N, C-alpha and C positions, 0 to 999 in steps of 0.2 A: 796648244793652250797658251794664251798670253798671260802676263802677270803685271798688275798695277799695285804698287805699295804707296800708300799715302800716310805721312806722319804729320801730325799737328802738334806743335810744341806747347807744353804747359796747358793742355786741354784736360780739364777735370772731368772724370767719369760721371760725377753726379750733376753735371751740367748738360746732360742729354736727356731728351724726353724718353728715349727707349730704355733708359736706366732708371725711370721712375720719377724724373723731375716733371712736375705738373705746371710750372710757370715759365720755363725757358722756351725760347722760340728757336727750335731746330727741326723744322719740318722736313728738310731734305735728307738729313742723316737718319731721322726717325723712319722715313719711308724706305730708305735703303736698307735699314736694319731688318725690315720685315722679310727680306729675302736672304738674310745672313744667318750664320751661326753667331750668336751673341755670347761672348765670354764674360761672365759676371765676376770672375776672379782672375783677372789679368793684372800682374804687378810688375813694376819696373824692377830691374836688378841693379846693374851698374848705373849710378846716378851722378850728375844729371845729364845735360844735353848730349855732348859728344861721347861720353862713356856708353850711353844707351845705344847710340848709333853703332859704336864699335861692337856691341853685343849682337846687334842685328846683322851687321856685315859678316862677322866671323862665326856666329853660332856658338860663341864661347862666353863664359863669365870673365870679362876682362877686368873686373874690379880689383883683383889681387895682383895685377902686374902692369896694367897699361894706364888707366886713368885718363885725364883730359890731356891728350898728347897726340902727336902725329901718328898716323896709322903705319905700323911697321911694314916694310916691304915684303917680309916673308909670310905675312898672314894670308891664309886662303880665304877669299872673300866672295860673297854671293854675286856681286856684279861680274866679276871675272869668270866665275863658274858658268853663268848664263851666257856671257859673251862667247866663251869657248865652246858652248853647246850650240852655237849658231843663232842665238837670239840677237835682235837689234836692241841695244841697251841705251837708254836715255835717262838722264836725271835733270829735273828742274827744281832748284832749291833757292830759297831766299835766306836760309840760316847762314849767318856770316862766317862760320868757322870751318867750312868744308875744305877750303884751299888756302886759307891764310897761314902764313908762317910755316909752309911746307907740310900741312896736315895731311894732304894726299887722299882725301875721301872722294876724289873724282876718279880714282883708279878703277878700271873695269868698265867704265861707261864710254861708249864710242862717241857719244855727244853729251856734253855737260854744260848746262846753262844756269848761270847764277843771276838771279834777279836782284838788282841793287835796291837798297832802301832800308835794310835793317842794319843796326850797328852804327859804325862811325859816320856813314853818309846819310843818316836819318834826316838831318836838318835840310839838306839839299832836296831830298825826296819830298819832305813835308811842304817845302816851298812850291814844288811843282804840282802838288795834288789839287785836283779840282772836283773830280767825280769819283765815285766808289771804285771804278775800274783802275784808278791811279794808286790804290792802296796795294800793299804787298801781297796779301793772300789772293785777291782777285787777279793781280798780274801774274802770279806764279801759276795759278790754275789755268788762266787764259793761255799762257805759253804752252802748258801741257796739252791743252785742247788743240792748239794750232799744230803741234807736232803730231798728234793723233790723226788729224785730217790728212797729213802727208804719209803716214806710215802704218795706218790701221790694217792694211792688207798684208803686212809682214808679221812674222812671229816676233813679239817684242816683250821687253821688260821696261816698264816706265816707273820711275821712282820720283815721287813728288814730296817735297819736304818744306813745310811752311813754319815760320817762327811764330806767327799768330796762333793763339791769342796771348803770346808772350808780351810782357810789358815793353815799351810804354803803351798803355791802353788808351788809344786815341782813334777809335774807328769813326766812320761818318756819324754825324749827330743823329740821323734818323734811327740808327740802331740803339744808341744809348737812351734816347727819349722813350723807347718802348719800355724801359725799366726805370727811368727817372724822367717823367714828362717835363719837369721844370729845370732840367739840367742846364747850367749856365756856361758850359764849356770848360769847367775846371778839370784839370788832369791831376790825379794823385799818383805820385811815384812811390812804389813800395820801398820802404827803408831797409828791408831784409833784417828786421830787428823786432823787438816787442813794440807794437805800434803805439801804445800809450807812452812808453819811454822815449819814443822818437818824436813825441809832440803832436801826434795825429789825434783827431777827434772821431767820435762815432759818426759824424756826418762825412768825414773823409772816407771812412770805411764803406759807407753807403755809396758814395760816388765811385770809389774803386770797384766795388762789386757791379754797379750799373755799367761802368765802362768795360770791365772784363766781360760781362755778359753780352755787351754789344759786339765785342770782338768775336765771341763764340758764334753769335748769329751771323756775322759776316763770313766767318770761316765755313759755317754750315751752307750758306748760299753758294760760296765759291766751289766747295767740294760737290755740292748738288749739281751745279752746272757742268762740272767735269764728268760726273757719272752720267748725266743726261746726254752729254756729247757722245759717250761710248754707246749709249742706247741708240742715238740717232744714226750712228755709223754702223749699227747692226752687229756689234762685236761682243755684246754682253754674254751671249751664249758660249763664247770662246775665251772668256777672260776671267781669271781669278783676281779679286779685288780685296785688299786689306786696308782698313782704316784703323789707325791707333794713335797713341800719343806717347811721349817719352816719360812724362810725369805730370802731376798736378801742381797745386799751389795753395798755400795757406792764405785765405782771404779774410783774416780776422780771427779765425778759429785758433784756440790755444794761445791767444794773445799775440799772434804773429801775422805779419803781412810780408810774405816772402816765402821762398822754398827752402832757404837756409838762413843762418845768422852770420853775417859777414860785413865787414867794413873795409875801407881802403887799407890795404896792406895786411889785413888780418882775416883769416878764415876760422871762425869759431865752431861752425857746425851747429846742427840743431836736431832734435828728435824728428823723425820722418813718420808722420801720422798718415792715416789712410787718405786724407785729402790730397796727399802728395804721391803715395806709393801705388794707389789703385787707379788703373787707367782704362779708358774705353778700348775695346777690341772687337771690331766687327769684321767678319770674314765671309766673303761671298764666293762660293764655289759652284759653278754651273752644274745642275743636276743633283745637288745636295739639298736635302730638305731643311728649311730654316728651323732653328731651334735655339733654346737657351741652354747654357751649360754652366755648372759651378766648378768645373775642372780648373785647377790652378795651373797657369802658364806664365812664362816669363820671356823676355826678348830673345835669349839664346835659343829658344825653341822655334823661333820663326824660320830660320834658315832650313833646318832639316824637314820641317813640315812642308814648306813651299817646294823644296826639291823633291820630296816624295810625291806631292800632288802633281808635279810636272814630270814624274817618272825619271828623275835624274839621280845619279849616285850621290849619296851624302859622304863628304870627305871624312877621313878618320880623325881629323883635327877637331871636329865638332863635339862640344860638351852638351849641347841642348838635346832635347828629346822631341821627336816628332809626335804631334798630337792629332795626326790624321785619323786614328781610330775614334777619337772623340768627335772630330768633325763629321765622320760618317755615321755616328750614332752607335758604334760597336763597343764603345767604352765610355764610362761615365766619369771616371776619375783621371786627374792629371798628376801633377807633382804633389808630394806629401807636404811640402812647405815651400814658401817663397822667401828669398833673402834680398833685401834692398839696402844698399849702402853706397855712400860715396867711396871712391877708391881708398884702399887701406893705407892711408898715409900715417906716419908717425909724427908727433909734435916736433916742430923745428924744420920739417920739410916744407917745400914750397909747392903750390898747386895753382892751376887755373880752373878750379872746380866750378866757379860761378860764371866766369866770363873769360875773356882772353887776357886778363891782367893777372900777373903773379901775386899771390898772397902767401903769407907765412901761416902754416897750420899751427894753431894755438893749443889745441887739445886733441885727444883721441876722437875719432869720428864715429857717429852713430850708425848702428845697424838695426834694421827692423826685420824681425823674424815672424812670418805669418804662418800659422798652422791652425786654421779655424777650429773652434771659435776664438782661439787665443792669438794675441799679437804681443810680442815681446820687443821692447826697445832697450838695446844694450850698447854700452860704449867700450868698456874694458874692465879687467879684473879690479874689484874693489870699489867701483863706482855704482851709483844708484841706478837701479833698473826700473822699468815701468812695464806693467802687464795689464792688458785690457781684454775683457770678454766682449768682443765686438758684436756678438749675437744679441746680448742684452744691453750693451753700452756702445752703440755704433758711432757715437760722437767722441768716444775715448776720453771721457771726462773723469772717470774714477779709476785710479791706479790700484789694482788689487794684488800686487806682487806679494805683499806681506801675508795675505790670507791664502795664497796659493803657491807655496814654495816648491812643491813638486812639479807644478806646471812650469815654473821658471827654470828649474833644473833641467827638465826634459827639453824645453825649447833651446836652452843654451847648449846642451849636448848636441842637438841636431845641427845647430849653427856651426859648432866646432867641427863636427864630422863633415859638414858641407865644405868648409874651408879646406879641409884636408883632401877631400875628393877632387877638388878643382886645382890642386897642386900649389896651395899657398905656401910661401917661403916661411921658414922658422921665425925670421925676424918679425913677421906680422902675426904669427900664431902665438908666440910666447906670452904676449900681454893679453890675449883673448881666450886662453885655454881654460881659465877658471872664472868663477863668479866673484 
């Protein structure tokens, strides 16, 4: 059995038709989802970009010790396990942080291909663009297609990672015009701040949303072509395929345009609402009946699940839990709760949480504890908490913490117990052990 893992950065769950969106144009992923196990309650854990990848690679919650940092050499990681098991391993990525500054996320891949264009060399790539095929997501998926043509007869692990629909949102005009027919080419850059305080207007938010949706539709077509290539090569019956994202993005909700609140030199953090924490998760397993499930899963669960599906031993280092029984329909429930947080930094520390630039942490960082129907947003002892009943308030507009102190106490206790279970050091626990 082959394995293909596809990660799309900053892809909001509610921007897929298969998750109930009636106006988005995502026909390829929606068609693919018809053959998948669709997870309705997949949540990111370590946040954002590289911390999430670390969780997938290691099968561990890295939020309490690693953060946005180089991958330690002693970590037992999924690509190396599969390479040692005899798989031909290949990664095609355009996310710019895999190998920069010694990050070492190419380890375990016999062939690692980085598609230039995201990050610092964006201006050069923009200058060279003429057709849709010159944009990053199409280039990344096309490179993966070409590799499959050469290696589809081998037992392989193909890892594809696209930064789109991450900003800057500048897809081909024909995608944006589907959502804003009179678009004049204006690009809105998210301030990672309260958008009104940053001087943006309601029209700016409409433009940002149209351009973001255009990127979503571009990614949909690129991934669709990659999946179609697997079908044309006759390998779908022998290939497990996962499509997911690392996190979402606030597109004006809660007054925010960004996934965090940060400025040059400062990382302030921000509450992580469901627009950010809840991600798409589509898993295709040959021979498994398509279904939807409300089981809670998180990225550390990916490694043990995929290894079990491939009938390979799960290393003792793994903290995640296999959800194969859920995939096979033998079990309906997953985790009791999901925890999403940026790495557990203390004020005064420095971090690269938003990008590859160091910023000073200004305050304690937010954690979101999800235990349906409740979602608790918690910073540290003595600070204001937020509690939402997402069953009756899915947009998280009404903080009901004062009316439900027992629920607040219960979710906080679950959070502290979770931190202890994953081996969090005392220096990070002390300020979070009490409300």
